[in-house]
N, C-alpha and C positions, 0 to 999 in steps of 0.2 A: 069740338068736340060734341058728340050725340047724345042728346037723354038716353040711349040706351046703355051706351060705353061709358057713360057717368060712374054708375052704382062701382064696376070694376076699378075703375082709374082712381075713386076715394081712398082709399086706403093705399095706393102709393103717393097721391098729394100727400094724405097726412104724414106718413113716413117721411119724405119730405120734407116740408113743413117741420118736423118735430127735430129732422138734423139741423138742419138751418138755423133753427130758433137757440136748439142748445150750442152750435157752434159761438153762436152772436154773444150766449150770455158766457160762454167759454172764455170768447176774446178779449170781455165788456171784466170778466173777474181778472182774468190773464195781467189786464191793465189795470187795475186796481192794486196787484198782487205786485205789479213789479212798482207801483209809484209808492207801495208803501215795504220793499226793502231796501233791507238799510245797502248803502252803495261801501263801505266797507264792515269789515267783521267786525265781530264784537273782540274785546278787547279780553284775552284771556282769566281765568280768575286766580285771585293770588297763592304762592306753590305755599304748599303746609308739609310738616316731618311727617312722615311716611307713617303710615298707623301700622304699629303692627301688633300680633301679640302679643302678650307676655311673656317670656323669658324666664325658665325655672330654672335655678340653675341647681345643683347641689352633689356630692362626694358620695361611693364607694367608702369603704372600708380600706380596700384595697390599695386605695388612689386614684381610679378613674374619674375624671368629673363627667359628670351629666347635665344635657341643657337640655330643656322639654320644653317646645312649643306646642304647648295643647288646642286642638280643633278639631271640633266635633261635627261639623259640616258635616264631613264624609268616612263613613266607614273603612277609614284604611288608616296605618302608619308608613310610618317612613323613621328609615334612622341611617346612621353613618357613623363609621367609629373610623378615627384617626392615630397615628400613632407616628411616633418618631421615627420611621425606618424606612424611611424612601430609598433611592436610588445611592443618594452620595456617599453613602454606608456600604456600600461593596466595596470588599478588598481589591488592593489593587491585579491588575488582570484577571480578575474574575466580573466586569460586570456584565451586571442583565438576574445575579442571584438573586436580590429584592422582586425583581419582576418575576424569574422564577417562582419564588415562593406564592406570590400573590396568585396568581395559575394554580398554585397545588392547596392553595389552601380550602377552594372548595371541589377538590377532588377526593374525595374522602373523607371523614374525621371523628371522630367518638369511637361507634363499635360500625359506623355505616362504611359501604363502598361507596368508592366515587357516585356508582348510577343509584346506589339508596339515599344518599344526600340529593344528588339533584329530583329525583323521583317525592322527597321528602320537604322540599324547598315550593320547586313547582304545583306542588297540590296545596297548598295555602293560597294560591291565585297571585302571587306575586315573584318576585325573584332574589336573587345573594349577587353579589358580585365581589372580586378583589383589584384594585388598579395600583400601581406605585406612580410616582414624582419625583421630584430632584429627591425632597425633603421629609413626606411623607406617605406610609404606606394607606389606605383606604379599605376599607369592607364595608359595603352599603347593601342597602334593598329598601323591598317596598315589597308588606303584603296587609290583605283585608282584613280590619281587627279583630276578628275575632279568632284571628289566625296569629294573632300577636307571640301570644305566652309559645312555641312552637316555633316561631322563628328566632327569638331570645335565645333560646336553646341552638337552633342548630346556628347564632352567630357566636354564641361561645366555645362550641365542641370546635367551631373552623379556626378559630382563632386561639386558642386554648392550647387543643387536642388533633390537629391536622394530622392525618394518617403518614402522610409524605411516603406513599408506595412504591416500591424502586419500579417498579414498571411504571406508574403513574410520571414519577419522576425522567423516564427515559422518553414516553411520548412527548409530554411539556417540553421537555430539552428539543427533542426533533423536531418538534413544531415551532418552536424560536429558531430555532437554525434557519429553518426551514424560507421563514418568512425574513431575516436577514439577510440570507443570502439572496431572496428577488429583490429587497429594498436596496441592498449595497451597494447595488448596481445604479440606483436611480439617483439621475444629477441632481436631484433634490435631494438624497438623504447624503451627498456627498457635497452638495454646498451645507448643509446646516452642520455635519461634522465639523467639516474644514473651520467653519467661522468659531463653531463652540470652542476645539481646542486652539484655536489662532485669539481670539477672547480673554477665555481661560486660564488656558497654561495650563499646569499642574493641579488646578484646584479641583475638587470631585464635579463641579459642575459640568466640565469638559469632558468626563469619561459617560463615552454610549458603550453598549452590548455590540460586537462583534462577534462573527463567528469564531475568532479566535478565543475569544474571552468566556463564549458561552459553553464551547467544548473542554473548557476549563474546567469548571465547575462539575463538583460532583454532589450525590444527595447527602454525604457530610457537612460540605457546605453551607447546602441550606438549611440545614438541619440545625448547624449551629446556628446560624445566621436567628430565624425563630428563635433561639434558645437564649440569643443573647439582647434581641434588639424589639424582640415583640414581649414588651411588657407594659406592665397597668402604669404605673407611674410615668406620665407624660400623657396618657390618652385621655383621647374625648370625645364621649362619643355621645351626638344630638339627634335627639328625638322628635318629630313632627306628627304631628296626626291623631287619631282619634284612642290617646290614652291617655291614663290619670298619672299621677306624682306616684302615688302608692303604685299603681300597675310598673310601672317604670323602676319604681327600685325595687322590688321583689321579683320581677322579671329577671330584668337586668345581675341583682345582687344573686340569683340564684343560678345564673347562667356563667358568672364570672366567680364562684366561690373559691374557687381552688386555682385561680391567675393571681400570681405575689409575681414582685421585684419590680425592678429599676432597669430603666437600659445604658450601657456603660456610659460614662461622664466620656464627653465631648473632648476631651486630653488636647494633644496640642491643637494650638488654630490652622485652620487649612493656610494651605502657600497661598500666598498676594498674585492677585491675578498679573499680568503683566502691563507695564507701563506704555501706554501708546504715546506720540509727542506727532504724529505724521501719519499722511493716508496711505495707505499700502494695498497693493493689489494680488490676492494668490490665483493663480490663472490654474487651473483643472483640467490637464489634457483629456479630451473623448475625442479618440479622430475619428472625424468625418462627422460631427456632430453639426443637425441644420439650425439649431437653437440653442441659445445658453441659459443658464440659471444665474441669478443675480440676485447676490444677498449683500443690504452693506449693514454695517453694524457697530456698534459700538456696547462699553458699558452704561449700565443706566443706573437710574436709581431701585434702593428698597423697599418693598409692599408700603411700611411705615412712614415713608419720608414726606416731608411736610407738603412737596409743592407735586404731590404725585396726582391731584385732583387737575391739576392744573396740566401737567405733562396728555395725561390722557384725553383732556379735551384737546390738546395741540395735536395729540397723532391722530384724532378722531378727523380733524382736516386734512392734516397729512394722508393720508390713507386706511381711513376706515373702513373704507366701501367703495361701493358702484360710486359716490358724491364727492368721493377726497380727491385730492388732488392730484396726486401720481394715476390716479386711475384716468382721472378726465383727459391729462395732458397725455399721456402714455398709450393707451388706449383713446380714447375717445378724439384726439384731434389730431396723433400722428401713425395712431394704426401699428402699433409695434407689441403689440399684448392683445391677451385677451384681459389681463389684471395685473392690476401693482398694489401691494398693500403697505401698512407698513405697521408695526404693535410692538409691546414693550412688555415682557414673562413679566412674572411676580414670584420670583424665591422667596425662601427665608432669608436668604444673601443678600448678593450685588444681583440686580436682574439685569436682563440686555434690552436694549432697542434695533431691531430692525427692519429695513424698508427689502422688499422681495417683487423680481418680475420675472420672468421667463422671455424672450423675445428672438426674433429670429437672428443668426450669428450674423449676416448682413449690417444690422440695426446697434450692436451691442455695444461699441462704444460709444454711438449715439444716446443711445438710452442710460447709459452710464452717467455720461456728463448729465445727462437731464435731472436725474435723480437727485446727482448731486449739488445741481443749483437748485432744485425744489429744498432740497432740506437744508441747504445756507438761507434760503429765503426764509423759510421759516421763524428763522432764530432772527433773523435782521430787519424785516417787516411787519409790522402791527397786521395782525388779519384783519380785513374789511369786516365791517358790523355786519351788515346783516350776512356773511358767512358764517361768522363768529354763531350769530343768533340761529339758526340756521341748525348748526351742526349742536348746540348746547339744546335747543328743543328736543332734538332727534334722540340724544342721551336722558334727556329726562322723561322725554315721553313715555319711552323707553324701559327703565327701570321699572316699572312694579311691571313688565313681565317675567323679568328676572327671580321674583319675591312672589309671585303668583300662586304657583304648586307649591306642596309641601318638601320636596324634595330641592328643590331650585334655592329654597329659604334656607333646609338644612345644609344645605353644599355654601352659603354663604355667611350662615350664622359661625360656623367652623372652620370658615376665612376669618372671620373677624376675633376669634378666639385666638384663634393659632399661628395670624401674621404679627400680632401686635396692633394693627389699625386701632384706631379711635372707636371705645365702645359704642357711639351711634352714631357710628359707621353709615348703618341700612339705615336709621332712621333720619340724619337729615344729609344724604346723600345729594336729595334732586334740590334743597336751598342752596347747601354750598357751591353743590354746582356753579346754582343759579350768581352766586355772590364770585364766581372767580370774574376777575379784568383782566381786561386785552394786554396789559401790561404784564400779569402775573405769564398769563399763556405766554407772553412770547421768552418772557424770560424763564420759563418753565422749560420752553425748546430748548433755546439753547445751553440749559444744562444737557439735556436730556440727547439733543441729536447733535453730531458734535462731526461735521464731514470732514474740518483740519485734520482728524487722526481716528480716520471710519477703517474699520477691515472691510475692504471690496471682495469678493469672493465672486469669480466667474468659475462657474463650473460650462465646456464647451471646446472646441477644434484650436484650439493652439496656433497651430500655423497659419489660421483665418485672421485671430484677434490679437496676438502677443504684438504685435509692432504697434496697432493702432493702442492697446490699451496702455502701452507703456510711455506712452504721449501723455496719458492723465496722469499716471504716480508708477512707483518704483513696482514692479513686476517680479513675484517669483514662481516657479514653475511647478508646476508638479502631478504627479501621473496619478491616474485614477486608484490606484492601493497606496498612495500616499509617500513615493519614493520621489526625491528630486532629480529634478530635469534642467538642463544646462541648452540651451534657444538654441545652441548649434546640434540639437538632437530632434531641433523640430526640421530640419532639413531633411529632403527625399536621399537614402544612398543609394548614392552610383554607382553599377555594376562596372570593375575595367570592362572595357575590350579585350575581349575575346583573341588568338590568332587569327592570323586573317589567312582565311580558307579560298581566294581571289587568285586564279592561276598570273602570273607574267606573261603580258601576248608579248 
């Protein structure tokens, strides 16, 4: 390199030396860090009881129980009013009455039309809605805290003085019928209604709205349901957020001042579900279907059963998500389905276990056989330690997310109070879950998952499926509209030959 070109080359040489030096330093630092880094992850910290804000309980003069979770970190208020006015109280032949009432509660109340009511709650920066489940009618919402007084006024009007206008009833009924007419033809709906009817029999938990039952409901039916069942005695109001006990008592007291009475006594006990002693298949015929919907279920535990926590852990192992056994076997190993899952409902009375999958028609019998094998394995073999601990860790780690928001916390607090679970359920959930033993999980699985007496519902093409499924368990045939079928009806009808038109030669 000539002296003349050297000055121009110096910056380049300097940058190269700098980069090379930095690289050497980084390499040395990386080696040092790697030498110092632990070869195994640190041990987790000991689990502690969940730290929840204190619950403050009070009762209004008319009997409404109130529970406040005070939290002033955010300027918002979440509320949930729950009443024993769920779908199980629908009159016979009029399933859907409670659901129609829930729709109508926010479609005009007090002196406000539906449009005025909607505008009033939306102007608070929040919302208000109502839904029903098997046991309860839930009215819930959230608003900015400076709009809380108006929100409680609107809640009181919706619950105690709904307009139930004929025009709004007609619209709600038409919308319900439209939705039912679409869903009632779906295989998932057919499978669910068939499973509920087979497991619960004449118990109210088996009743689901159909187009026929919804058409039978009149405005007077909805009004009578409201008058009889939407009452303060037995109601629970859970409130969380930026509100004090004095404010809650004042605003809720004013909103419910004219609300009195108690719901009707339960009367006679609900009919007992049918007992089952063997596995059976109900095959719902959908001619030409290229796939089958499979539901396998049996009656299970109530929400307050002492084995509930161990059972939840067992079902998470079986089919709680993409890490569950059903998913891994039926989807990842066999490529038979997009997903397979297991769950357990938690109504106030007797719950049910179910496992589900949607598979191609050609592999339906194989999928049913494999699902039954996995169900039997759960109660027969101890869960391997790593599989159990990984599942438990996931449940323990995700629990804080369920109580992170005021709305999630309010919903779980209502569950604790209404379903008879232990008072320390939320605080002790993770600790108790961490102490469940493998033997307890296996024992709970045997109680909850009983494949030898399960009801197996398959919705699909019975022509292709009947003989294969009959080799697994006794099969009862039904049409999509619930009519009993005989195997002979699956055979294609042959048209008798007509008179010959060929002339004799």
